[in-house]
N, C-alpha and C positions, 0 to 999 in steps of 0.2 A: 084565799084562792087565785084572785082576781090578779095579785101582784105575783104568785109564782107564774101564772101564764104568761103576764107580762116579761118575767124574767127569761122564760124558755121563748119568747119569741125572740129578745133581744139577742141572745146568744144566738140563734137560728141566725139571724140577721148578720151579726158578726163573722160567722163559722163561713155564711155565702159570700162575703165582701171578702173576706180573707180568700176562699178559694178562687175567686174573681180576679182577684190580685195575683195572684200565684200564677193563674192562667194566661193574664195579661203579662207578665213578666218573661212565662217561657215563650208567648209566642214573640215578643220582643226580641228576645234574645234568637229564636230561632232565626226571626227575621233580620237581624243585624249579621249573623253568619250566610245568611244567602247572601244580602248586600256586599259583603267583606270577599265571599268566595267570586261572585258576579265582578266585583270591583279589580279581583286580583286578576281575575281572566281576561277583562278588559284592558291591563294596563301591559297583562303579558302580551294579548295582540297589538296593540301599541308600539310596545318594545320589538317584536319582529319586524312590523312595519320599518321602525325607525333604524333598523338594522341592514335590512335591505336596502332602505335608500342609501344609508349611509355607505355600502359596498358601490353602488351604484356610483356613486360622487367619488370615491378613491379609484375606482376601476376607470372611470373615463378618464381621469387626471394623468394614472400613471401612464393608458395608454399614449396620450398626447405627449409625456415625457420621452415616450421610445423614439417617437417620428422627433424630435427636437433633437436627441440625443445623437441620432443617425444623421440629422444635417449638419448637427457640431464638427462629428467626427468626419463627415465630407472635408468640408472647408478646413480641417486640421490637416488633414491628410494632403489635399491640394497643397498648403502651403508649404509642408517637408518636401513632396515629391514633385509638384508639378513645375515643368519648365517652359514658359511661353517661349515662342520664339522671338519676341524683339522685349526690350527692358521696359516699355511702356505697360506692357501687358503685365509684366512682373511687380510692377510698382501697382498697378489696380489692382490684382491679385491679393499683395500683403494688404494694401490699405484697405479694401474689402472685409480681408479675415481679421487684421489685426487694429482694432480702431484706438489706438492708442495716439495721444497728440505729443509728437516731439517737440513742438515748438513751446510745450506747457513746463519744460525743465527750466523753472524760473523759480521767483518767491514773489510773495502776493501783488509786490509793488508793481511788477509787469503789466497788470491790468488798471493801473491807474489811468490809461487813457479810455478807459471806456468809463462815457460820462453817465453821471446821477442827475438826473432833471431836480429842478426846485419841485415839480409836482409830487415826487417819491415821500411817501409819507414811512415807509416800513422802517424797520430798526438800521441803524447807522451802523459798521462795523470798522476797528482796527484793531492791526496786531501789533504786540501777543493781546491774544483775546483776556475778557477778565469777567469773572460770573455776572456780571451787568450785563455783559454783553449778552449770554447764554440765557437771563433771564427776560430780555428785549425781544429775544429771537421767539423764546415759549409763548410768550403772550400774543404775540404778532400772528405766530401760526394757530394759535386757539379761536381767533378771531376768523380763520378759514378765509377770509378774503385776501389777508396781505400776503404778498410772497416777498422771498427776500431777493434786494437787487442782483441782475446777473455778475455784476462787479464782484460785490462779496460772496457770491458764490465760488465764483471761480478762484477770489483769493482763500477762502476757507479751503478749498480743495487742496489747494496748491501746498498750504500749509500742513494739510493733514496728510498727504502722502509725503512729505519730508520726514514728518515723525514717523509713520508707519514703517519707511526705509529703514529706521534703525532699531527695529522692534524684532525679535528674535521670531521662528515660525512657530513656536511653542511659548505662550506667555508662562510664568511660574509665579503664581501670587499666595498669600498665607492669611490666613484667619488669624495671626498673633497683633496685626494693624488696624484691624475692625471689629466689632462684633458679631458681624454677619455678613457673608456675600451673597447676594441675590442673584441667578441665574435667567435670564429670559429665553423663549425660544423664537421660532418665526414669527414674524409681524407683520410682512407680505402687505406694506403700505399702508396699514392700517394705525393710523395716528391717533385714534382715540383710544385703543389700546394701549399704546404707549404712555398716554395721558392720565389715563387711569392707573397704570402700575406706578407710575409717579406720584399721585394722590393719594395712593394706598399706602405707598413704600418709602416716598423721600426720593429728592433729587439725588443723584450722583455727586458723590465727593467721597475725599479719604476715608471717611469715616463711615459712608455708604456706599460699598464698592459693587459694583454691578460687572455682570459677564453676558454680552448678547452673542449668544449664538448661528450668527447668521440669520441668510433671507429675510433682509430689512426692505427687498423692494419686490415690484409685480405684484399682477392682482388686484391690490389697494389702490386706491385714489389720491395717498398724500405719498409714497415712497421717496421722493427728494425731502419733503420734509422732514422724515424721519432720519434720513441720512445728515441731514443738515444738523440736528438738533444732539444727535450721538455724538458727529465729529467734534461740534463745538466744545460738548464736554469732555472728549478726548484731550482736546488740547489745552483747556482748563485745568482740569483735573487727571494727569495721565497715568495717575497710580489711582481713580477711582474709577475708573469706566475701562472694560476691556472687551475687544470686536473680534470674533471669530469670522471667517470668509464661511458663507453658504454657497450651494449650488446654483442659486439664483443670481450669485455678484459676478454676472459674464456676461459679456454683451450681445452673444447671439442668442442666449435665453432672453435676454432683457427684450430683443425685437419681437419676439412670441408671446410673451405674459403681459406686455403692456407700458413697462418702465420707461422704454426709448420714445415710445408715443407721448406718456404723460409729461417727459422732459422737453419734448419740442413743442407741446401744446404750451407749455407756462413758458417756455423761457423761447420764441422763436426766432430771436436775430442771434443769440448767442448758444442756443440749443445744443447745437454740432460739437461745439469746442468743450462747453459742459461735459457731454456725453464721453467725448474722448478723454477727459481729463477723468472723469468718474474710474472708466476704465482701468488706467494707471493706478487708480487708488484701490479698486478692487483686486488688482492683482497683487498689492502689497499688505492686504491682509493677513493677518496671522493664522494658522490652520487649526490652532488648538490652545486650551488653558488647560493647566493641571494647578487644583488646589491643594496646599500642604502636601504634596508629593503624593497623594492619596486618590484623588478624586481629577478622571478626565474628562472633559469636555470638549465636543467634536460634533462637528454639523451632523454629519451624516451616521458613522460607524466605522466598524474596523474589517479587518481579514486575516485571515489565517498567517499571513505574510506580515502585518502592521509590526513596525517596528520605531518606538519615540526615537530612539537616536538616531535613525534613518530621517524619520520625517523633520527633525530638526534641522537638517542639513540639505534638504532638496530646494530645488528650486521652485518655490511656492508660486510662479506666476501663472504655472498650468495648472488646470482642475482636474485633481485626483480622486481615486474611486473614494478616498474618506468622506467627499462631499457628498457621497450618493448613495451609500450602501444602510440597509435595513435590517434589524435582527429579524430571525425566524423560530418558530418553537423546538423545529427537527438541529440535531445535531449535524456539524459539518460547515462547509462551506462552498457556496454554488453561486453562479452567475447569476443576477438580479433580474431575471427578464421581465419584471412587470414595469420598471422604468426603462429598461435597455442600459443601465449604468451601473457602476457598483456591484457588489455583490450581497448574496444572504449572507447573514453568518448565526449560528448557533450558539445554543449554552456552553458547549464545549469550546468552541472558538473564545468566546467572552472569557471562559474560567483561562485559557492557556495565556491569552495577551494581557489580562490582570496580574497573574501569579508573575508573569515573565519580569512586569515593572514596579513588583510591589503595591500595586493599585486595589482599590476597595471597591469602587464604583465607576461606572462609565455613563456620563448624562450627555443625551444626544437630541436632537428635535427631529426636522426632516417631516415629519409625518403627524398629521392633523390627528387627535385624540378628540374624542368627545365629551370627555373629563376635563382635557385639559393637558391629561398629563398620565403617565400609564409605567408599569413596570414589567420587567420581564426578566427571563434566565435567572429564576431564583433573586429576584432584587438587585442583581446586581447592573442590570441595567435600566435605568430612568429616562423615557422621553419625554421633552417637555415643549408645550404648544403653547406659544401666547397671542396667536390671533384668533379671537372670537368670531363668531358667526364667520366662519371661514369660506364654506360652500353657498351656505344661504344664511338668511337672519334666522337664528336660533338652534342652528345647524351644529352648535359645540360651545363649549366654556373656553376661556383661555385661562391660562394659570402661570404663574413663575414657583420658583423654588427659593427657599433662603437657607444657607450653610451656617450652621455657627462653628467654634473649634471642637465640636464634639461630630462635625461633620454630618448630623442626622438632619434628613431632608424635610422641611416643614413647608407646605403647598399652600396657594393662595390660589382661590378660583374667583373667575368674574365672567361677566356678560354684559357687553356695553351697552346692547338695543335695548332701550328701557319697553319699546313697543310689545316686545316678545312675554312679558310680564301680564298684559293686560288679556293674554290667549291662554284659553284653555289647554289641556295638554295634547288633548285630540286635533285642535286648531294647528298647535305648533306643528305637529308630527304632518298634519295632511299639507301644510304651507310647504314645507323642506319637501314633502313626498311628492307633491305637484311639479317643483323644479328639476328633481331627480328623471322624474321620468320624461320630461321635455326634453332634456339633454340625451336619455337613452333612445330615444325616437328619433334626433337628429341620427345620432350615431348609427342606428339599425337604417334608416332611410339611405345614410351613404354609403350602405354597404348592399343595396338593391339587387345589382344584378348577381354578386357574387352567393347572395342568401337564395335567390330565386334559382339557381342553380344548384344549390345544397339542396334545396326542396324540392325539385324536380328529380333527384336520385331517391329520394323515399318516395315518391310520388309514383310506384312501379304501372299502375295502370293508366297514368296522365289524366286523372280524372280533376288536378288543380287543388286536390284538398289531398291533407295530411294528417296525421296523428297530432295530439299536442305533445305525445313525446316526443315524436320526431321533431316536431317544431322548435321544442326546447335544445335537442342534441345539434339541428344544424345552426342554430343562432351561435351556440358556445363553440362549434366548430370555426365559423366564419370570423366571427367577432373576438373569442379567446380572452374575454372578462371576467371569466371566473363566477358569475351570479349565477342567483338560485331561480332561473328561470321558471321552473315550477310553481315557485312562490309568486314571483311575479306576473304569472298569465292569467288573471284577472283583471290587472291595470292593464296589461297590454292586448289581451284579445277580449274584445266587450261581446263577441258574439261568435259562437264556434258548435252551431247545431250537432246532436250526435257524437259530442267529441272529435269532430272534423275540422279543420280549418282550412277554409279556401284562403289560399297564399296572396292570391292575386287582388282580391277584394280586400284583404287586408292592407297590402300595398296603396291601394287605393285609399284606404282611410289614413295612412299615415301621409299621403301626400295633401292630403284635403287641409291638414294642419301648418302645411310648409306656405311660406310666403313667395309663392311661385309667379315668376314673372311670365305673363302669358306667351312671349315669342322663346322663350328657352326651352328647349328641348329636354324632354323628362331625363334623357342618357347625361346630357350636359349638368344638368341641374344636379343628378349624383355626384357628379364629378366635382362639383363645386362644394360641396357638403364635405365630401371625403378630404378634398387639399385645400379648404380655405385657410387656415392656420398656417399652413405651411409656403402657401403661395405667398402670403401676405409676408410673411419673413423674409423668404427669397427677393420679395420686390424692395424690403426695407435695406435687406444687403446691398442691392443692385445700388439704389439710391442713395451712395456712398456720401452724400452731403447733405443728409437729411431735408430736402429739399419739396419732397412730395411730389418730385418728376424725376424722371430717370430720360437722357437724351437718347437718341438714336445710336450713338456711339457709345455710350454706358450698354447699353444692351446688346451690342453686337460684339463688345468686347468681353464681356460675361455669360453668354449664351452658351456658348462652347464647354465653360467650366460647368455650369450648372446640368448639360444634357446627360451628363453622365449617372448625375446624381436621379433625375426625373424620369430617365431611361426614354428619353426621345430624342431621335436623331433628326438633325438637319443639315441639307447643303448650307455653304457660304451663300450661296444666292436666296435660298429660303429662308434664312436669318435675317437677311436685309430686308428682303419683301415683307416677313413677317413686324419688323420694328415699324414699315412705315404702314402695313394695315394695323397696328395695334392703334395707331393714332387716329383715332376716328373723327376727332374735331379737327384734324390736323393742325394743330397748333403747334408743329415741331418736337411735341415733347409727349409722355406718355406717364398718366395719373394712375392710381390704385385702381380706379374701377375699369379704366380701358384693359389694364393689364391682367388682371382676374378673366374680363369677357373673354380676352385673347385666348387664355394660357387655356381655357373650355374649347376652345376652338383646333387647339392644336393635339388633339389625341392621335395617338400614333396610328390608328387604325385608317385616320383621316388623311395622313399625309401621304400623297404620292409621287412625292420629288425623288 
């Protein structure tokens, strides 16, 4: 009987244990489901923040390009239609706008007079180039401290131009002669991305063919090194590498986005000559590449009037719409209002052009994509972008695409910066978000006067307060960035009691985050923020010899040309007085800081001449 009682207790214990384990398992499953649900919501919220951040970066970038295209068109129009009263001014106008170097119509030996000192430890080049020369160039640039001597730079550029002059507008290549062809998008001076591509995919050669699709320069710190590497490979393996022109291979664009400054910093003595020769090289870059007569590679895109036969015959020395255009989801073809140049083309336009030329795929670049690539138009248009961390560290991956004889795209993605791997997802998003919001706050601050006028329109009772909905509508009406202002409100408006915003106090909060110089009036500071990039570009255009200084004579001769673009009217006497007043330290010339300060002081409302 005792044994039976023991068995009953044992069975009861086992049953209780089983029920306990079942209960624990159910609790664990419920907990896991709750954790998964919370994590999905958490990731979804971070993704919303990431997409908003991306939109901020892109909208501000495109707004800057609008201003730059207007400036570019202004100077181009001057060259075509402006007739100065004397030949000296005509020569100045031409020299300002067309930065080509006519003295460079020669061969590499013409630069032998440039002495290479015994202290130079970089690579030595001689022509024709060999693979060993390119290897030496790669090794030198990997060390980041070595630069190619100016003599070799000029010789390399001269040889490159001679080669490009014999190429057609549209390169025709075939997968029959290599196992695959690799297509790379924008690099924008990011040398580490180029090195990573070569490390993963191999160096260019007749067996390893590359197509680089423009925008090699600007924004990054190593644009000149990228060009020299690609040009060297082009000369050694002319059937192993093909280079398309991008919209940033243009000297007025380079003035704004950093390439001009980079070259002058790295080659102070011969920088001007290098830049002028580079502009000639850029003008000879082909406009497109076609693979197996089926895949069109072009930097920007197409329009409803695109004709490859016509494109193959036009003068490629001028920027055309194909370098600026972007695809859109809607059908049709409309002006690209976001960038200010080129067009938006819809899936019907893509279908029409591909069918017209018996093509099956359009590969383009020109737009940064979070994953480095993106399909659209029923997978008939592929965007490829090869500069990782473009807007900010961690903002996007870079990618390249490989095509074999079957012409099926195979993608490789990467992100160069190692530090981002140590950050959590939230840390990466927060870091990028802070950078984007800072840029957006500067954009808002630069339009303070216009925004206050818009806010007052909604403030019918003149209380200095408006609703957050009116705040969002006013911001979009003035800035036109197409941003989700209501989503961004919590980051931009930290305090809004009762749902009302005191817009005067809000601007005071924004101003506290700006590096305000005490003696500058708030209205002048606003003008500075609004015009900084454009003014720097104009200064460098006036500074035709890239000396960092502009003479009184340069300023006086050029001012009349600029006044119509800047909408500032001054008499001849006022121009002379202005030139003298700009020279604050009275050294006989005007540097960039003096120029910017003076530009703020010639606001049209303050001119009484």
